[in-house]
DSSP file (Angstrom, degrees, kcal/mol; ACC not computed):
  #  RESIDUE AA STRUCTURE BP1 BP2  ACC     N-H-->O    O-->H-N    N-H-->O    O-->H-N    TCO  KAPPA ALPHA  PHI   PSI    X-CA   Y-CA   Z-CA
    1    1 A M              0   0    0      0, 0.0     2,-0.4     0, 0.0     0, 0.0   0.000 360.0 360.0 360.0 138.5   64.9  119.1  136.0
    2    2 A D        -     0   0    0      2,-0.0     2,-0.5     0, 0.0    75,-0.1  -0.743 360.0-143.0 -82.0 132.7   64.7  115.5  135.1
    3    3 A I        -     0   0    0     -2,-0.4     2,-0.4    74,-0.0     0, 0.0  -0.853  17.6-165.2 -96.7 128.1   67.6  114.0  133.2
    4    4 A R        -     0   0    0     -2,-0.5     2,-0.5     2,-0.0    73,-0.0  -0.946  10.7-146.6-118.0 129.7   66.6  111.4  130.6
    5    5 A T        -     0   0    0     -2,-0.4     2,-0.5     2,-0.0    -2,-0.0  -0.856  15.2-163.2 -95.5 131.3   69.0  109.0  128.9
    6    6 A V        -     0   0    0     -2,-0.5     2,-0.2    27,-0.0    -2,-0.0  -0.957  15.2-134.0-118.1 122.8   68.1  108.2  125.3
    7    7 A A        +     0   0    0     -2,-0.5     2,-0.3     2,-0.0    -2,-0.0  -0.520  40.9 156.4 -71.7 139.4   69.5  105.1  123.5
    8    8 A T        -     0   0    0     -2,-0.2    25,-0.1    29,-0.0    -2,-0.0  -0.940  35.3-126.4-155.2 171.6   70.7  106.1  120.0
    9    9 A T        -     0   0    0     -2,-0.3    28,-0.1     1,-0.0     2,-0.0  -0.914  33.6-103.0-124.5 154.5   73.2  105.0  117.3
   10   10 A P        -     0   0    0      0, 0.0     2,-0.5     0, 0.0    24,-0.1  -0.325  24.7-132.0 -73.7 159.2   75.9  107.1  115.6
   11   11 A Y    >   -     0   0    0     23,-0.1     3,-1.1     1,-0.1     0, 0.0  -0.964   4.5-147.7-109.8 129.9   75.6  108.6  112.0
   12   12 A D  T 3  S+     0   0    0     -2,-0.5    -1,-0.1     1,-0.2     0, 0.0   0.647  93.4  63.5 -66.5 -19.3   78.5  108.1  109.7
   13   13 A D  T 3  S+     0   0    0      1,-0.1     2,-1.5    -3,-0.0    -1,-0.2   0.382  71.3 104.3 -92.1   4.5   78.0  111.4  108.0
   14   14 A Q    <   +     0   0    0     -3,-1.1    -1,-0.1     1,-0.1    -3,-0.1  -0.633  39.0 135.5 -88.6  81.5   78.7  113.5  111.1
   15   15 A R        -     0   0    0     -2,-1.5     7,-0.2     7,-0.1    -1,-0.1  -0.791  40.3-155.8-128.2  84.9   82.1  114.8  110.2
   16   16 A P        -     0   0    0      0, 0.0     5,-0.2     0, 0.0     2,-0.1  -0.326   9.9-164.7 -67.8 144.7   82.4  118.5  111.0
   17   17 A G  B >   -A   20   0A   0      3,-2.1     3,-2.0     0, 0.0     4,-0.0  -0.264  48.9 -63.5-108.0-160.5   85.1  120.4  109.1
   18   18 A T  T 3  S+     0   0    0      1,-0.3     3,-0.1    -2,-0.1     0, 0.0   0.716 136.8  47.3 -62.8 -18.1   86.6  123.8  109.6
   19   19 A S  T 3  S-     0   0    0      1,-0.4    -1,-0.3     3,-0.0     2,-0.1   0.113 117.1-111.6-107.8  20.3   83.2  125.4  109.1
   20   20 A G  B <   -A   17   0A   0     -3,-2.0    -3,-2.1     2,-0.1     2,-0.9  -0.421  60.9 -26.4  89.7-163.9   81.3  123.1  111.3
   21   21 A L        -     0   0    0     -5,-0.2     2,-0.7    -2,-0.1    -1,-0.1  -0.798  63.9-167.8 -93.6 105.8   78.8  120.5  110.6
   22   22 A R        +     0   0    0     -2,-0.9     2,-0.3    -7,-0.2    -7,-0.1  -0.815  23.8 140.8-101.4 112.4   77.1  121.5  107.3
   23   23 A K        -     0   0    0     -2,-0.7     2,-0.1    -9,-0.0    -2,-0.0  -0.948  55.4 -92.7-142.7 159.1   74.0  119.6  106.4
   24   24 A K    >>  -     0   0    0     -2,-0.3     3,-1.4     1,-0.1     4,-1.1  -0.428  40.3-113.7 -69.0 149.1   70.6  120.5  104.9
   25   25 A T  H 3> S+     0   0    0      1,-0.3     4,-1.8     2,-0.2     3,-0.3   0.873 114.5  62.1 -54.1 -42.1   67.9  121.4  107.4
   26   26 A R  H 3> S+     0   0    0      1,-0.2     4,-2.4     2,-0.2     5,-0.3   0.789  95.3  60.4 -61.1 -26.1   65.9  118.3  106.4
   27   27 A V  H <> S+     0   0    0     -3,-1.4     4,-2.0     2,-0.2    -1,-0.2   0.954 108.2  44.8 -64.9 -46.7   68.7  116.0  107.6
   28   28 A F  H  < S+     0   0    0     -4,-1.1     7,-0.4    -3,-0.3     6,-0.3   0.845 118.5  43.5 -62.7 -34.6   68.4  117.4  111.0
   29   29 A L  H  < S+     0   0    0     -4,-1.8    -1,-0.2     1,-0.1    -2,-0.2   0.773 118.6  40.0 -82.0 -28.6   64.6  117.2  110.9
   30   30 A E  H  < S+     0   0    0     -4,-2.4    -2,-0.2    -5,-0.2    -3,-0.2   0.804  98.9  75.6 -96.6 -33.9   64.2  113.7  109.4
   31   31 A K  S >< S-     0   0    0     -4,-2.0     3,-2.0    -5,-0.3     4,-0.3  -0.717  88.5-116.5 -87.1 116.8   67.0  111.7  111.1
   32   32 A P  T 3  S-     0   0    0      0, 0.0    -2,-0.1     0, 0.0    -1,-0.1  -0.222  90.8  -5.6 -53.2 130.0   66.1  110.7  114.6
   33   33 A N  T 3> S+     0   0    0     -5,-0.1     4,-3.2    -4,-0.1     5,-0.3   0.626  88.7 138.0  64.6  16.6   68.4  112.2  117.3
   34   34 A Y  H <> S+     0   0    0     -3,-2.0     4,-1.8    -6,-0.3     5,-0.2   0.960  76.4  37.9 -57.9 -54.3   70.7  113.7  114.6
   35   35 A L  H  > S+     0   0    0     -7,-0.4     4,-2.8    -4,-0.3     5,-0.2   0.959 116.4  52.8 -57.7 -55.2   71.1  117.0  116.4
   36   36 A E  H  > S+     0   0    0      1,-0.2     4,-2.9     2,-0.2     5,-0.3   0.876 107.2  52.3 -46.2 -49.6   71.2  115.3  119.8
   37   37 A N  H  X S+     0   0    0     -4,-3.2     4,-2.3     2,-0.2    -1,-0.2   0.915 112.5  45.0 -55.3 -47.4   74.0  112.9  118.6
   38   38 A F  H  X S+     0   0    0     -4,-1.8     4,-1.8    -5,-0.3    -2,-0.2   0.936 114.4  47.3 -68.6 -46.1   76.2  115.7  117.4
   39   39 A V  H  X S+     0   0    0     -4,-2.8     4,-2.5     1,-0.2    -2,-0.2   0.933 114.4  46.3 -58.2 -49.8   75.7  118.0  120.4
   40   40 A Q  H  X S+     0   0    0     -4,-2.9     4,-2.6     1,-0.2    -1,-0.2   0.865 110.4  53.0 -65.3 -37.0   76.3  115.2  122.8
   41   41 A S  H  X S+     0   0    0     -4,-2.3     4,-0.9    -5,-0.3    -1,-0.2   0.842 109.6  49.9 -62.6 -33.3   79.4  114.0  121.0
   42   42 A T  H >< S+     0   0    0     -4,-1.8     3,-0.7     2,-0.2     4,-0.3   0.945 111.4  46.9 -66.3 -51.0   80.7  117.5  121.1
   43   43 A F  H >< S+     0   0    0     -4,-2.5     3,-1.5     1,-0.3    -2,-0.2   0.871 109.0  56.2 -58.8 -39.1   80.1  117.7  124.9
   44   44 A D  H 3< S+     0   0    0     -4,-2.6    -1,-0.3     1,-0.3    -2,-0.2   0.754 103.3  55.2 -65.5 -26.0   81.7  114.3  125.4
   45   45 A S  T << S+     0   0    0     -4,-0.9    -1,-0.3    -3,-0.7     2,-0.2   0.483  97.1  86.4 -88.5  -0.5   84.9  115.5  123.7
   46   46 A L    <   -     0   0    0     -3,-1.5     2,-0.3    -4,-0.3     3,-0.1  -0.625  55.2-163.8-102.7 159.3   85.3  118.5  126.1
   47   47 A D        +     0   0    0     -2,-0.2    -2,-0.0     1,-0.1    -3,-0.0  -0.965  66.9  21.7-131.5 148.9   86.9  118.9  129.5
   48   48 A G  S    S+     0   0    0     -2,-0.3    -1,-0.1     1,-0.1    -2,-0.0   0.694  78.1 115.7  77.2  19.9   86.5  121.5  132.1
   49   49 A F    >   +     0   0    0     -6,-0.1     3,-2.6     3,-0.1    32,-0.4   0.534  33.0 126.5-100.1  -5.2   83.2  123.1  131.2
   50   50 A K  T 3  S+     0   0    0      1,-0.3    30,-0.2    30,-0.1    29,-0.1  -0.327  87.4   4.7 -58.6 127.8   81.1  122.1  134.3
   51   51 A G  T 3  S+     0   0    0     28,-3.3    -1,-0.3     1,-0.3    29,-0.2   0.395 107.5 120.9  79.9  -1.5   79.6  125.3  135.7
   52   52 A K    <   -     0   0    0     -3,-2.6    29,-1.8    27,-0.2    30,-1.5  -0.257  65.6 -95.3 -88.8-179.9   80.8  127.4  132.8
   53   53 A T  E     -b   82   0B   0     51,-0.3    53,-2.4    28,-0.2    54,-0.9  -0.781  28.9-166.2-101.8 137.3   78.9  129.5  130.2
   54   54 A L  E     -bc  83 107B   0     28,-2.0    30,-2.8    -2,-0.4     2,-0.4  -0.961  11.0-145.7-118.7 139.6   77.9  128.3  126.7
   55   55 A V  E     -bc  84 108B   0     52,-2.2    54,-2.4    -2,-0.4     2,-0.4  -0.888  18.3-177.3-107.5 134.9   76.7  130.7  124.0
   56   56 A V  E     +bc  85 109B   0     28,-2.9    30,-1.5    -2,-0.4     2,-0.3  -0.997  18.2 118.5-136.9 132.9   74.0  129.7  121.5
   57   57 A G  E     - c   0 110B   0     52,-1.8    54,-2.8    -2,-0.4     2,-0.3  -0.982  23.7-170.1-172.7 175.2   72.4  131.4  118.5
   58   58 A G  E     -b   90   0B   0     31,-2.2    33,-2.7    -2,-0.3    -2,-0.0  -0.885  43.4 -83.4-160.6-168.6   71.8  131.3  114.9
   59   59 A D        -     0   0    0     -2,-0.3    31,-0.1    31,-0.2    33,-0.1   0.304  68.7-103.0 -95.0   6.1   70.6  133.1  111.7
   60   60 A G        +     0   0    0     29,-0.3     3,-0.1     1,-0.2     5,-0.1   0.647  64.0 159.3  85.9  16.5   66.9  132.3  112.3
   61   61 A R    >   -     0   0    0      1,-0.2     3,-2.2    50,-0.1     4,-0.3  -0.195  56.3 -68.4 -69.0 166.5   66.5  129.6  109.7
   62   62 A Y  T 3  S+     0   0    0      1,-0.3    -1,-0.2     2,-0.1    -2,-0.0  -0.320 123.2  19.5 -55.3 129.0   63.7  127.0  109.9
   63   63 A G  T 3> S+     0   0    0     -3,-0.1     4,-2.4   -35,-0.0    -1,-0.3   0.258  87.6 113.5  95.6 -11.4   64.2  124.7  112.9
   64   64 A N  H <> S+     0   0    0     -3,-2.2     4,-2.7     1,-0.2     5,-0.2   0.895  72.8  55.7 -60.8 -40.2   66.6  127.0  114.8
   65   65 A K  H  > S+     0   0    0     -4,-0.3     4,-1.8     1,-0.2    -1,-0.2   0.920 112.8  40.8 -62.3 -45.4   64.1  127.6  117.6
   66   66 A Q  H  > S+     0   0    0      2,-0.2     4,-2.3     1,-0.2    -1,-0.2   0.892 114.2  52.3 -69.7 -38.1   63.7  123.9  118.4
   67   67 A A  H  X S+     0   0    0     -4,-2.4     4,-2.6     2,-0.2    -2,-0.2   0.889 108.0  52.4 -65.8 -36.8   67.4  123.2  117.9
   68   68 A I  H  X S+     0   0    0     -4,-2.7     4,-2.6     2,-0.2    -1,-0.2   0.931 109.0  50.7 -64.3 -44.6   68.2  126.0  120.4
   69   69 A Q  H  X S+     0   0    0     -4,-1.8     4,-2.2    -5,-0.2    -2,-0.2   0.922 111.3  48.0 -58.8 -45.9   65.8  124.4  123.0
   70   70 A T  H  X S+     0   0    0     -4,-2.3     4,-2.5     1,-0.2     5,-0.2   0.941 112.5  47.5 -62.5 -48.0   67.4  121.1  122.6
   71   71 A I  H  X S+     0   0    0     -4,-2.6     4,-2.6     1,-0.2    -2,-0.2   0.905 111.4  51.1 -63.5 -40.4   70.9  122.4  123.0
   72   72 A V  H  X S+     0   0    0     -4,-2.6     4,-2.3     2,-0.2    -1,-0.2   0.945 111.6  47.1 -61.3 -48.6   70.0  124.4  126.0
   73   73 A K  H  X S+     0   0    0     -4,-2.2     4,-2.3     1,-0.2    -2,-0.2   0.928 114.1  48.2 -59.2 -47.2   68.4  121.4  127.7
   74   74 A M  H  X S+     0   0    0     -4,-2.5     4,-1.8     2,-0.2    -1,-0.2   0.882 108.8  53.5 -65.6 -39.6   71.4  119.2  126.9
   75   75 A A  H  X>S+     0   0    0     -4,-2.6     5,-2.4    -5,-0.2     4,-0.6   0.943 110.3  46.7 -58.6 -48.2   73.8  121.8  128.2
   76   76 A A  H ><5S+     0   0    0     -4,-2.3     3,-1.0     1,-0.2    -2,-0.2   0.904 111.8  50.8 -60.4 -44.6   72.1  121.9  131.4
   77   77 A A  H 3<5S+     0   0    0     -4,-2.3    -1,-0.2     1,-0.2    -2,-0.2   0.765 109.7  51.1 -64.5 -27.0   72.0  118.2  131.7
   78   78 A N  H 3<5S-     0   0    0     -4,-1.8    -1,-0.2    -3,-0.2    -2,-0.2   0.485 125.5 -97.6 -92.5  -1.7   75.7  118.0  130.9
   79   79 A G  T <<5 +     0   0    0     -3,-1.0   -28,-3.3    -4,-0.6    -3,-0.2   0.548  64.7 153.6 105.9   4.8   76.6  120.5  133.7
   80   80 A F      < -     0   0    0     -5,-2.4    -1,-0.3   -30,-0.2   -27,-0.2  -0.460  39.8-141.5 -63.2 144.3   77.0  123.9  132.0
   81   81 A G  S    S-     0   0    0    -29,-1.8     2,-0.3   -32,-0.4   -28,-0.2   0.839  73.6  -6.4 -75.9 -35.9   76.3  126.6  134.5
   82   82 A R  E     -b   53   0B   0    -30,-1.5   -28,-2.0    -7,-0.0     2,-0.4  -0.983  57.0-143.7-158.6 158.5   74.5  129.0  132.2
   83   83 A V  E     -b   54   0B   0     -2,-0.3     2,-0.6   -30,-0.2   -28,-0.2  -0.994  10.7-152.8-129.9 122.8   73.6  129.4  128.5
   84   84 A L  E     -b   55   0B   0    -30,-2.8   -28,-2.9    -2,-0.4     2,-0.4  -0.867  17.7-172.8 -97.5 124.8   73.5  132.8  126.8
   85   85 A V  E     -b   56   0B   0     -2,-0.6   -28,-0.2   -30,-0.2     5,-0.1  -0.949  26.3-111.4-120.6 135.5   71.1  132.8  123.8
   86   86 A G  E >   -     0   0B   0    -30,-1.5     3,-2.8    -2,-0.4     5,-0.2  -0.193  52.6 -79.2 -56.0 152.6   70.7  135.6  121.4
   87   87 A K  E >  S-     0   0B   0      1,-0.3     3,-2.0     3,-0.3    -1,-0.1  -0.391 121.3  -0.2 -56.5 127.3   67.3  137.5  121.4
   88   88 A Y  E 3  S-     0   0B   0      1,-0.3    -1,-0.3    -3,-0.1     3,-0.1   0.616 130.2 -70.7  63.2  12.3   64.7  135.3  119.6
   89   89 A G  E <  S+     0   0B   0     -3,-2.8   -31,-2.2     1,-0.3     2,-0.4   0.446  99.5 139.6  85.0   0.2   67.7  132.9  119.1
   90   90 A L  E <   +b   58   0B   0     -3,-2.0    -1,-0.3   -33,-0.2    -3,-0.3  -0.665  11.8 143.6 -84.0 129.5   69.3  135.3  116.6
   91   91 A L        -     0   0    0    -33,-2.7    20,-0.2    -2,-0.4   -34,-0.1  -0.728  35.5-144.7-162.3 109.7   73.1  135.6  116.9
   92   92 A S     >  -     0   0    0     -2,-0.2     4,-2.8     1,-0.1     5,-0.2  -0.229  32.7-103.1 -71.7 165.5   75.4  136.0  114.0
   93   93 A T  H  > S+     0   0    0      1,-0.2     4,-2.4     2,-0.2     5,-0.2   0.922 122.0  46.1 -58.6 -46.9   78.8  134.5  113.9
   94   94 A P  H  > S+     0   0    0      0, 0.0     4,-2.2     0, 0.0    -1,-0.2   0.912 114.2  49.2 -60.8 -40.7   80.7  137.8  114.7
   95   95 A A  H  > S+     0   0    0      2,-0.2     4,-2.7     1,-0.2    -2,-0.2   0.918 110.6  50.4 -68.1 -38.3   78.2  138.6  117.5
   96   96 A A  H  X S+     0   0    0     -4,-2.8     4,-2.6     1,-0.2    -1,-0.2   0.930 110.4  50.4 -61.6 -45.4   78.6  135.1  119.0
   97   97 A S  H  X S+     0   0    0     -4,-2.4     4,-2.0    -5,-0.2    -1,-0.2   0.905 111.7  47.7 -62.3 -41.6   82.3  135.5  118.9
   98   98 A C  H  X S+     0   0    0     -4,-2.2     4,-2.9     1,-0.2    -2,-0.2   0.898 111.7  49.4 -67.3 -41.1   82.1  138.8  120.7
   99   99 A V  H  X S+     0   0    0     -4,-2.7     4,-2.4     2,-0.2     6,-0.3   0.903 108.9  53.5 -66.2 -39.3   79.7  137.5  123.3
  100  100 A I  H  <>S+     0   0    0     -4,-2.6     5,-2.1    -5,-0.2     4,-0.3   0.924 115.2  40.2 -56.4 -47.6   82.0  134.5  124.0
  101  101 A R  H ><5S+     0   0    0     -4,-2.0     3,-0.9     3,-0.2    -2,-0.2   0.938 114.4  51.4 -70.7 -45.2   84.9  136.8  124.6
  102  102 A K  H 3<5S+     0   0    0     -4,-2.9    -2,-0.2     1,-0.3    -3,-0.2   0.916 121.1  33.1 -58.2 -46.3   83.0  139.5  126.5
  103  103 A Y  T 3<5S-     0   0    0     -4,-2.4    -1,-0.3    -5,-0.2    -2,-0.2   0.302 105.7-123.8 -95.0  10.3   81.5  137.0  128.9
  104  104 A Q  T < 5 -     0   0    0     -3,-0.9   -51,-0.3    -4,-0.3    -3,-0.2   0.882  45.7-178.5  49.4  46.2   84.5  134.7  128.9
  105  105 A A      < -     0   0    0     -5,-2.1   -51,-0.2    -6,-0.3    -1,-0.1  -0.364  37.7-122.4 -72.9 153.5   82.2  131.8  127.9
  106  106 A F  S    S-     0   0    0    -53,-2.4     2,-0.3     1,-0.2   -52,-0.2   0.849  73.5 -65.7 -62.3 -37.5   83.6  128.4  127.5
  107  107 A G  E     -c   54   0B   0    -54,-0.9   -52,-2.2     2,-0.0     2,-0.3  -0.964  53.4-125.1 172.7-165.8   82.4  128.2  123.8
  108  108 A G  E     -c   55   0B   0     -2,-0.3     2,-0.5   -54,-0.2   -52,-0.2  -0.998  10.8-121.2-163.7 163.8   79.3  128.2  121.7
  109  109 A F  E     -c   56   0B   0    -54,-2.4   -52,-1.8    -2,-0.3     2,-0.5  -0.969  21.7-166.6-111.2 130.6   77.1  126.7  119.1
  110  110 A I  E      c   57   0B   0     -2,-0.5   -52,-0.2   -54,-0.2   -18,-0.1  -0.969 360.0 360.0-117.7 118.2   76.2  128.8  116.1
  111  111 A L              0   0    0    -54,-2.8   -53,-0.2    -2,-0.5   -50,-0.1   0.412 360.0 360.0 -90.4 360.0   73.3  127.4  114.0
């Protein structure tokens, strides 16, 4: 796989709270590299995940399929060993929590 570096600038409105980064779908679709900035900043804040497992899934909303593909590629580029994705990208919050614990994953993204 070829790793590509993309120059980007930060977004001031990316301040996740206790329930994650809550934004309307159009924000992720219309602002260039919005998802990528958030995912990379999350990876940059972590230690000890090289070779570990990441869990990714969501509720099937518009754009989830593309977002999951982006997260999987970025996880690989950052050194995660494997990524577990729900079938068709579907994975509820309780299911993701269960998968993280069952497979002793490092963590996950729930869309």
